[in-house]
TORTI-128507 format. One record per residue: residue in three letters; x, y, z of N, C-alpha, C in turn. Coordinates in steps of 0.001 Angstrom, whole numbers, padded with zeros to 6 digits, always signed. Layout:
// residues N
ALAXYZXYZXYZ ...
//
This chain:
// residues 179
HIS-033659-011926-010438-032568-011800-011195-031392-012341-010512 ARG-030454-012756-011281-029231-013440-010726-028206-012357-010401 SER-028214-011189-011074-027118-010333-010949-027850-008899-011255 VAL-027758-008038-010092-028378-006838-010093-027333-005635-009647 LEU-027661-004459-010015-026959-003238-009723-027619-002327-008956 MET-027089-001778-007988-027627-000740-007071-026753+000527-007106 VAL-027388+001653-007561-026739+002950-007733-027030+003890-006633 MET-026183+004493-005904-026498+005317-004905-025304+006398-005019 ALA-025629+007690-004829-024757+008785-004922-023666+008504-003629 THR-022609+009119-003765-021547+009142-002734-022128+009782-001390 GLY-021954+009083-000370-022484+009659+000902-023928+009078+001267 LEU-024464+008401+000455-025964+007814+000731-025954+006489+001463 GLY-024786+005795+001737-024839+004633+002465-024623+003310+001727 LYS-023988+003278+000693-023910+002047-000117-023267+000829+000718 THR-022201+001224+001445-021584+000161+002266-022474-000518+003283 VAL-023214+000478+003995-024084+000023+005056-025310-000703+004475 THR-025804-000248+003274-026793-001010+002710-026424-002387+002312 PHE-025237-002543+001684-024800-003882+001233-024574-004724+002500 ALA-024095-004146+003581-023808-004894+004844-025179-005595+005294 HIS-026192-004757+005250-027527-005356+005637-027968-006497+004669 ILE-027707-006329+003530-027996-007395+002492-027183-008648+002816 ALA-025867-008418+003004-025019-009576+003464-025566-010228+004705 ARG-025996-009536+005676-026449-010129+006786-027601-011181+006582 ALA-028497-010581+005678-029557-011459+005232-029091-012727+004766 VAL-028132-012746+003854-027625-013922+003294-026962-014808+004225 ILE-026127-014274+005101-025481-015207+006100-026418-015770+007098 GLU-027665-015022+007353-028620-015688+008184-029264-016981+007550 ARG-029035-017035+006210-029697-018222+005534-028504-019323+005329 LYS-027443-018985+006115-026261-020045+006151-025514-020158+004807 ARG-025528-018887+004029-024649-018874+002867-023579-017783+003049 ARG-022451-018016+002430-021311-017049+002661-021523-015843+001657 VAL-020747-014885+001922-020663-013633+001202-019298-013239+000706 LEU-019045-012854-000442-017649-012210-000799-017925-010862-001218 VAL-017130-009953-000659-017099-008581-001225-015845-008275-001851 VAL-016019-007737-003045-014755-007513-003913-014650-005954-004052 ALA-013494-005460-003719-013137-003999-003943-011838-003844-004636 HIS-011395-002628-005015-010167-002502-005635-009089-001647-004812 THR-009493-001130-003659-008321-000544-002859-008462-001051-001372 LYS-007336-000884-000870-007199-001194+000602-008257-000503+001429 GLU-008482+000870+001141-009258+001705+001908-010705+001143+001875 LEU-011115+000659+000689-012524+000269+000579-012736-001025+001233 VAL-011632-001935+001212-011712-003194+001910-011865-002977+003452 LYS-011030-002098+004065-011166-001714+005453-012465-001154+005675 GLN-013057-000263+004887-014317+000385+005271-015425-000723+005185 ALA-015447-001697+004299-016262-002699+004075-016208-003610+005327 VAL-014986-003960+005849-014834-004857+007018-015429-004232+008170 ARG-015132-002911+008397-015719-002198+009539-017207-002337+009584 ALA-017768-001920+008334-019347-001934+008224-019864-003280+008483 LEU-019378-004268+007848-019818-005669+007940-019707-006282+009419 GLU-018632-005911+009990-018477-006429+011390-019536-005783+012333 ARG-019817-004571+012139-020767-003788+012848-022186-004250+012705 VAL-022472-004450+011436-023971-004734+010971-024246-006248+011234 CYS-023161-007130+010811-023360-008580+010920-022958-009294+012229 ALA-022199-008494+012913-021700-009113+014172-021171-010568+013949 CYS-020197-010641+013045-019603-011996+012755-018249-011821+012409 GLU-017511-012829+012160-016078-012764+011670-016191-012397+010199 VAL-015248-011504+009804-015092-011193+008484-013690-011335+008074 GLY-013494-012395+007135-012063-012694+006643-011550-011529+005614 VAL-010374-011512+005497-009833-010601+004489-008822-011352+003598 GLU-008912-010992+002336-008185-011692+001361-007476-010413+000504 MET-006305-010139+001111-005705-008813+000408-004164-009018+000770 ALA-003388-008966-000398-001896-009195-000125-001611-010301+000681 GLU-000837-010067+001760-000369-011245+002646-001454-011627+003577 GLU-002584-010945+003697-003614-011296+004603-004457-012458+003730 ALA-004885-013460+004443-005566-014492+003821-006635-015069+004721 SER-007848-015222+004113-008875-015865+004866-008628-017294+005064 HIS-008822-017669+006276-008777-019278+006474-010023-019906+005967 GLU-009796-020968+005143-010868-021526+004450-011040-023059+005129 ARG-009987-023742+005105-010047-025267+005440-009004-025437+006744 VAL-009200-024757+007766-008388-025089+008882-009162-026085+009799 LEU-008413-027210+010172-009019-028268+010996-009757-027694+012231 GLY-011029-027978+012424-011650-027668+013679-012351-026292+013546 THR-012082-025533+012531-012740-024178+012454-013467-024002+011247 LEU-014636-023197+011340-015427-022867+010306-014841-021669+009482 PRO-014964-021626+008155-014430-020429+007452-015331-019185+007815 PRO-014743-017964+007759-015719-016843+008037-016861-016689+007130 PRO-018053-016350+007504-019192-016275+006706-019057-015105+005751 ILE-018175-014199+005855-017856-013116+004927-016496-012897+004752 VAL-016207-012725+003435-014666-012514+003102-014719-011170+002290 VAL-013786-010254+002522-013683-009103+001695-012234-009073+001148 GLY-012142-008872-000155-010779-008907-000665-010719-008002-001936 THR-009442-007797-002219-009247-007015-003526-009199-007774-004744 VAL-009715-007266-005880-009716-007938-007112-008239-008362-007549 GLN-007351-007383-007154-005929-007788-007447-005424-008948-006804 THR-005742-009122-005543-005299-010336-004836-006118-011534-005217 LEU-007409-011520-005379-008281-012626-005811-007843-013067-007173 THR-007305-012313-008043-006904-012749-009410-005444-012997-009455 ALA-004688-012902-008398-003216-013128-008464-003032-014663-008695 LYS-001965-014913-009245-001507-016461-009437-001373-017054-008128 ARG-001749-018349-008056-001613-019086-006816-001535-020535-007296 GLY-000225-021103-007260-000083-022510-007763-000404-022466-009287 LYS-001264-023350-009725-001637-023465-011022-002939-022614-011436 GLY-003438-021969-010323-004612-021275-010628-004606-019869-010132 LEU-005672-019217-009714-005874-018023-009038-006184-018209-007665 ARG-005911-016986-006927-006111-017134-005504-007685-017370-005087 VAL-008502-016694-006014-009912-016798-005848-010445-018360-005857 HIS-009623-019258-006497-009945-020622-006717-009975-021468-005404 LYS-009445-020816-004246-009511-021480-002958-010903-021621-002343 PHE-011796-020495-002874-013102-020557-002399-013976-021402-003212 LYS-014970-022229-002557-015773-023134-003202-017016-022278-003487 PRO-017385-021974-004846-018434-021225-005159-019821-021729-004520 GLU-019955-023011-004522-021260-023555-003949-021541-023127-002463 ASP-020579-022738-001753-020679-022313-000430-021145-020910-000232 PHE-021049-020069-001407-021531-018812-001327-022972-018490-001866 GLY-023614-017414-001271-024865-016977-001710-024868-015733-002441 LEU-023722-014921-002183-023726-013615-002825-022329-013120-003002 VAL-021989-012418-004172-020720-011864-004361-021177-010323-004662 ILE-020445-009486-003895-020803-007984-003927-019610-007403-004686 PHE-019786-006583-005728-018783-005810-006307-018843-004354-005893 ASP-018075-003866-005085-018086-002561-004704-017345-001706-005728 GLU-017951-000490-006052-017456+000311-007159-017568-000507-008522 ALA-018759-001037-008690-019171-001875-009710-018850-001338-011072 HIS-018675-000021-011292-018373+000387-012588-017021-000109-013069 HIS-016323-000790-012231-014883-001202-012607-015171-002810-013004 SER-016179-003300-012711-016474-004736-012817-016544-005312-014140 VAL-016481-004507-015173-016516-005102-016593-014983-005338-016969 ALA-014201-004858-016180-012707-005099-016589-012448-006596-016407 ALA-011444-007053-017154-010990-008546-017264-010842-009157-015913 SER-010110-008416-014866-009800-009119-013608-011114-009401-012880 TRP-011916-008298-012848-013245-008668-012128-014004-009709-012875 ARG-014014-009725-013981-014847-010728-014700-014287-012184-014505 LYS-013000-012328-014140-012514-013581-013702-013124-014031-012348 VAL-013422-013183-011487-013873-013426-010209-015401-013847-010345 ALA-015994-012994-011331-017392-013261-011556-017636-014694-012188 ALA-016699-015060-013160-016764-016247-013841-016530-017543-012769 TRP-015801-017282-011842-015390-018375-010901-016676-018775-010116 PHE-017380-017710-009587-018565-017860-008812-019756-018117-009612 ASP-019814-017786-010991-020915-018121-011817-021049-019572-012046 GLN-020037-020423-011598-020108-021789-011778-021219-022497-010924 SER-021574-021799-009822-022694-022213-009172-023912-021362-009292 ASP-025057-021990-009722-026363-021344-009897-026842-020765-008616 ARG-026334-021106-007390-026938-020587-006282-026176-019099-005885 VAL-025238-018863-006586-024542-017388-006239-025142-016227-006982 LYS-025594-015385-006354-026232-013961-006819-025011-013008-006849 ARG-025068-011920-007621-024204-010855-007687-024900-009611-007522 LEU-024332-008723-006738-024768-007363-006441-023517-006387-006803 GLY-023889-005526-007794-022924-004397-007980-023391-003195-007402 VAL-022541-002436-006573-022943-001229-006150-021973-000130-006575 THR-022490+001066-006990-021677+002117-007416-022439+003519-007334 ALA-021632+004496-007372-022147+005905-007482-022124+006419-008946 THR-021245+005661-009730-021037+006152-011070-021277+005068-012106 PRO-022464+004810-012376-022691+003538-013432-022336+003791-014880 ASP-022020+005140-015243-021712+005413-016649-020137+005317-016713 ARG-019600+004455-017574-018183+004421-017860-017780+005398-019072 THR-016644+005941-018845-016041+006768-019815-015682+006106-021120 ASP-015408+004784-021015-015060+004012-022145-016143+003287-022862 GLY-017331+003705-022428-018643+003125-022999-018861+001664-022783 SER-018096+000898-021996-018370-000322-021612-019813-000559-020846 ALA-020558-001315-021305-021907-001518-020630-021962-002500-019320 LEU-022279-001895-018356-022517-002728-017138-023617-003906-017282 GLY-024349-003686-018181-025406-004694-018605-024727-006099-018911 ALA-023463-006103-019247-022801-007350-019578-022625-008059-018315 LEU-022729-007574-017222-022641-008226-015855-023787-008148-014962 TYR-024614-007309-015316-025803-007166-014382-027163-007138-015291 ASP-028047-007918-014664-029313-008091-015394-030209-006837-015435 GLU-030177-006143-014253-031073-005173-014022-030492-004159-012944 CYS-030784-002838-013213-030502-001770-012131-031795-001750-011239 VAL-031649-002273-010036-032851-002518-009275-033059-001197-008280 PHE-032074-000390-008132-032184+000756-007313-031292+001864-007676 ASP-031804+003081-007837-031012+004132-008328-031495+005406-007591 TYR-030607+005838-006638-030844+006939-005840-029711+008011-005936 GLY-029899+009024-006630-028950+009993-007084-028857+011082-006156 ILE-027838+011990-006506-027628+013207-005680-028795+014102-005481 ARG-029583+014280-006587-030865+015244-006540-031775+014667-005474 ASP-032056+013384-005661-033025+012764-004537-032431+012849-003254 GLY-031187+012494-003132-030580+012618-001858-030654+013999-001030 VAL-030471+015029-001947-030534+016420-001398-031952+016758-001027 LEU-032885+016380-001941-034375+016578-001757-035039+015890-000575 ASP-034252+014803-000240-034785+013978+000934-033974+014372+002201 GLY-033062+015203+002123-032332+015766+003260-031164+014904+003664 TRP-030827+013849+002958-029595+013121+003308-028306+013605+002824 LEU-028300+014614+001844-027167+015197+001402-027280+016756+001427 CYS-026183+017524+001616-026217+018922+001519-026422+019416+000171 PRO-027122+020451-000050-027479+021086-001294-026089+021298-002022 VAL-026042+021213-003293-024836+021531-004094-024688+023049-004320 ARG-023549+023540-004000-023336+025040-004187-022071+025113-005105 GLN-022190+025900-006234-021044+026107-006987-020500+027628-006752 SER-019158+027575-006594-018583+029166-006476-017520+029201-007547 VAL-017355+030454-007941-016359+030636-009011-015171+031383-008462 
//
């Protein structure tokens, strides 16, 4: 599949899991872009990616900009950015247009239940120009309250590990309700 979804309950390690997937992609000399929608998620992803991948991680968020074409240096193998920054106007296009889709092997949408929104689709469309780019969506909440189908962006849900399984396997504490 070109575009897949991974569902894991909160606390089961989505960020660390996608960091290991990113490492496999950069080992094949392809770049990775991680898209999130908050500063906190960007910083969390950067920390995990630096730890797991042991490489430079560029940030594309507000005034922070990943260096792409600086004389004598290679661009970072991994870039993490906010969807708001990536879809911000830059000259005659969007800020995401500074990235060459053919250089990338994977785009990861963190909190993928947001990815059917128009801004996220702009990022997806930019990278869909290259047949070599795969997309991974990660989320704990695949069901949207507005009824929008994630199937519009993802071919298949390839992994679904919920709260019940996490508790039974000992990764999460049992849920207790009090009144």
